[in-house]
N, C-alpha and C positions, 0 to 999 in steps of 0.2 A: 106419410107420403101418399099422395093420390095414386091410384093405380093408373098406369100409362093409358092415355086415351087418344084416339086418332082424331086429328083436327084437319079437315079437308075442305077446300073450297072448290067449286065447279066439279063436284064429284059425279061420275057417271054411274048408272046402275050396274054396269058390267065390271068395273074396275075402280079401285081407289086412286089410281094414278091420274094426275091432272096434267092436261096439256098446257104448255106455256100460253098465257093470255095474249101473247103477241102472235097473231095468226100469220106466220110466214107461209109461203107456198108449200113448204115441206117441214112441218114442226120437228124440231131436232132435240127437244128436251121434255122430259116427264119428271114430275116430282109429286111427293105427298108427305104429309106430316105423320110420322109413325108414333109419336108420343108428345104429350103436352103435360109438363110437370109443374107443380106449384108447391113451394115451401114457404113457410112464414118466417123467413130470415131477412126479409127486406129485399131491396133491389139487388140483382146479380150484376156485378161489374166486370167479371173476367172469367174466361174459359180456357182450359188447356187440355190437350189430348196426349196420352202416352200409354203404351203397354196394355191396350184394350180398355183403358179407363178414361173417363172424362171428369175433370175437376172443375168446380165452380167456386168462385169467391164472391162474397156479398157484403152487405152492410154490417152483418153480425161478425162474430169471431169464429164462425164455423165454416170450414172448407169441406165441401161434400164431394165424394167420389161416386160416380155412376158407371154402370157397366155398359160397354158398347155391344150391340147397337140399341138394345131395348130400353135403356135408361133405368134399370133396376139399381137401387142404391146399394153400394158395396160397403160404405163406411163414412166416417165423419171425423175430421181433425178439429180440435179445439185449440185455438191460439190465444195467447195472452191479450192480444189486441185485435180489434175488428177493422172494418173498412178495407177489405182486401181488394184493392183496385187493380192489381196486376198479378197474374199467375203465369208461370212458364214451367213446362215439364220437358225433361230430356233424359231418356233412358229411365232409370229408377230414381232420378233426382227431381224434386219439386221445389220451385222457388216461389215465394209469396211476399207481397208487400202489405204493410199495415198502417193503421192510423197513427201509431207511435213513431212513424218515419223509419222503421227498421225493416230489413229484409230477412226472412227466415228460410233456412235450407232444410229440406226434409228428405229422408230416404224411405221409399215404399216398396213393398213386395206384393205380388199378386199370385196366389195359389188357390187353395180351397177357401182361404179367408184373406181379407185385405188387412195389411198391417203397415203402419207408418210411424216413423220416429223422427223427431226433430234432431238435426245434426248440429246446427249452430244458428246464431243470429249475427247479422252484419249491421253495423260494426260490432265486434265483440266488446264486452264490457271493459276489458283491460285496454283495448285500443281506443275506445271512446274516452276513457279517463286521461290517456296520454295525448291523444290527438282528437280533440272535440270537433275539429273541422271535418272529420271523416263522416259524421252523421248528416244526413239531409235535414234541412231546416223546415221542410214542408212535405206534403204528401208525395210519396213515390208513386208516380202515375204509370210508369211503363218499365219493362225489363226486356233484355235480349241477351242471348248467350252465344259466345263464339267458341264453338266446339273444339277447334284445333288447339287453342291456347288456354282453354279453361278459364276464360274471362267472362264475367257477368257484368253487363252494363245496366245502369239504372238511371232513369230520367225523372225529374221532380218538378213540382210546381215552384220550387225555389230557383228555377231557371238553370240548374246545373245538371251535368252528367257525371257520373262516377263509374270507374272501372274497378272491379273487385277480382282478385285472383283467388279462385275457389280452393286451390290446393293448400294455401296457408291462411285463408280468410282475411287477406289484407286489401285495403284500398290502395291501388297503385297509381291512380290518377283521378283528379277532380278538376273540372273546368266549367266556367260559365258558358253555356251553349247558345242561349237565346235571350232576347229582351223580355220574354214573358214565359208562361208555363210551358214546360216540355211535355207534350202530349203523347208522343209515340217514339219508339226507337227500334231500329232494325240493324242486323249485321249480315253482310254478304259472306256466307260461309266459304266462298271460293277465295276471297282475298282479304277478309277481315275488315272491309270498308264499313263504316258506321254511318247510318242515316238517322237524322232526328227531325222532328217537326214541332211547331209551336203555335200558340195563340197569337204570336207576333206576325203570322202570315207567311212564314218562311219554312223551307225545307233545307237542311244543311247536310253536307257530306264531309266526314272526318276520316283521317287516316292516322294510324299509329306511326310515330317516328321510328325509323329502322333501328333495331337493337335497343330501343327505349320503350318505356311505358307511356310516355306523353303522347298527346294527340294534336294534330294540326288540321285546321279548316282548309279544305281543298276547293269547295264550291258552295255557293248559296243559290238556291232555286226559289224564285219568287215572281209570281205573275199577277197576284191580286192581294189586297190587304186583308182578305177574309182569314180568320183563324183556321189553322190546319189541325185536324183532330187525329188523323190516322194515316198509316203508311202500309204499302204492300210491295213486295219485290218478286219478280217472276223471271226465271231463266228460260231462254228459248232453246230450241234444238240446234240453233246456229251459234250457241255459246255466247250470246249477248244477253242483256238484261233490260227489263222494263221496270221502272219505278213508278208507283201509283200513290197519289195523295188525295185524301178526302177532306173537303172544306165545309165550312159552316154555311156556304151559299148553296150547297147541294151538288156541286160539281166534283168530278174526279179528274184531276190533271194527271198526265203521264209523260214520262221522259224515257228516251232510249239511250242506252250507253253506247258510246263509240267503241269499236272493237279494239283499237290499238292504244287507247288511253282511258283515263278515269273520268272523262267528261261525259255528262248527260245532256242530251238535246231535247228540248220540249217538242212533243209529238202532237199534242192536241188535248182535248178534254171530252169526257163522257158526261152527258147531261140527261137526266131523267128523274132523279130524286127531287122532291119538292123542297125538303128542308135539309138540315145538316147531315153530312155523311159521318157517322160516328165510328165505324169499324170497317176494315177491309181485310180480305184474305186472298192472296194470289197463289194458285196452284195449277200446274200444267198450263194450259192456254186459257183458263177461266179465272175470272175475278168475281168474288162475292162481296157485295157491299150492303151494309146495314145502315139504316137512316132514322133520323128523328121523325120521318113521315110514316113510320111503323112498318115499312116494307123492306124486303131483302131482294136485291136485284142480282141476277147472274149474267155476266158479260163474257163474251168470247172474242179473243184476238185472232185475227186471220194469220196463219203461219206465214212468216216472211214479210209481213207488212205491219203498218201502224193502224190498220182498220179494225174496228171493234163493232160487235153487235150485241144488243141486249136480248138474251134468250128467254128470260123469265122475270116476272115480278111476283115474288112469293108474299102473299098477304095473309097473315094469320094472327100477328101480334096486335095488341090494342094500345100499345105505347111505343116510345122510341126504342129501336133495336140498338142496344148498348154494346154488345160484344158477339163475336162469331168465332167458330173454329170449324175446320173442314178436314176430313180424312178421306183418303182415296180407297175405293173398292174397285179393283181391276176386273174386267170381264173380257171375253174374247173379242166381241165386236163393240159392245156398248160400254162406255166408261161410267162407273158408278161412284157416287160420293155420298158420304154422310155429313150432313150440315148440322151444327149445333148452334143455336141462337138463344140469347137471353135479352129480355126487354125490361124497361122500367115499368111494365105492367106486372112485374114480379113472376113471370112465367119463364120456363126453360123448355125449349122445343127441340125435337130431333126430327130432321127431314131426311128422306132418301131421295137422291137425284140421279137420274139416268140421262146421259148425253149421247145421242146418236152421232154417227160420223158426219163430218161436214158435208152439207149439200148446198143448196142455193142460199146465199147470205144476203140478208137485208141489213144494211149498216145503220147503227145509231151512233154516228161518229161526227164530231164537230171540230172544225179547224177554221181559224180566222181567215185563212187564205184559200178556202175551198168551199164551194157550194155543194151541199150534201143533202141527202134525203132524211127526213125526220119521220119516225114511226109514231103513230098515234097510240100511246100506251099509258095514258093517264090513269091514275088510280085516285080514290077518294079516301085519304087516311082518316081513321076514326081514333082520335086521341082519348086516353082515359081522362075523366073529369079531374082527377087529382093532378095529372100532368099539366092540363090546361091551366089550372089554378096556380101551379108552381111557375109556369112560364109567364103568367101575368105579374108575378112577384119579382122574378129574377131572370136575367137573360143568359146567365152562364149555364153550360151543360155540366151536370154533376159528374 
């Protein structure tokens, strides 16, 4: 492993902290890259954070564990199959998906040394022999876990979503969710509502049938034909929710949930990325988006409204930003975040972000019915030669 090295743009002689390139009247965000790591395992497809560890899954069959926040490697899991496209960590449980279309469940402990043990594979061999339909028929692209019920949801390129009860390792429901690849899945931990998005251009909302394990479609959100690659869900201090979706055209659409029902109303879209938005994380009032244009953008939603501003464009990767994870570091006045990003340039970066209290806001918000102000914050992405060559050969995002 390379020793962690600082990668900083616009660095000043006095401090490694970088002001947001968006020069608002009162800059409200600082960031810097505290580590840039490279492993020869191929592209990193997935990141998860839990118990002071960061897990990364890649093209190979190795799942690596890194220490927060410095990125020192703590251990490595070796699975029977590679292409780990999705990772989810909850407590001491780790869920991973693999090229053989299986989901593996691990238990890990963190003390003086890192230890991890595989608990099971889904579906279990006995279940697969009795019920072959329980296994996904194509790559498992995304996973989500409903804590209250112990249900693991998996979405696949076979267009289906499956629900697994972790207590007895059973598949309790399986349904065709979309007309194309299922690219991302989320669960609202407050009510168990399930959100999925697809290359068919739609976002769908599902609910479990009361006292049953089956699921029913309650709403379809679709505003353009562009494939939707990623989702984010944010809870406000007013106990409502914002749902975000990232599309292949570079836009981020968002919907606000009505307080007294399960309906989501379209609120507008954020525009700034030049190419496809591949990953989203919503935490507190911030939205982090990673794009094919090699950049990570940080957006802030104004409390009590649908207005958003772009606080920063973090430019450090040389290829599409494939996955993101964010953890919160609370401070008295300044909110601090650790941002973990991986790109198809085969690097894994760790960023520290500090957000000052809201001051004057300059909005980067677009709505078809509203004339708004656009900030000049264009960047010039520099794609790796291998990625350019790949894009000339095929249009699909890996």
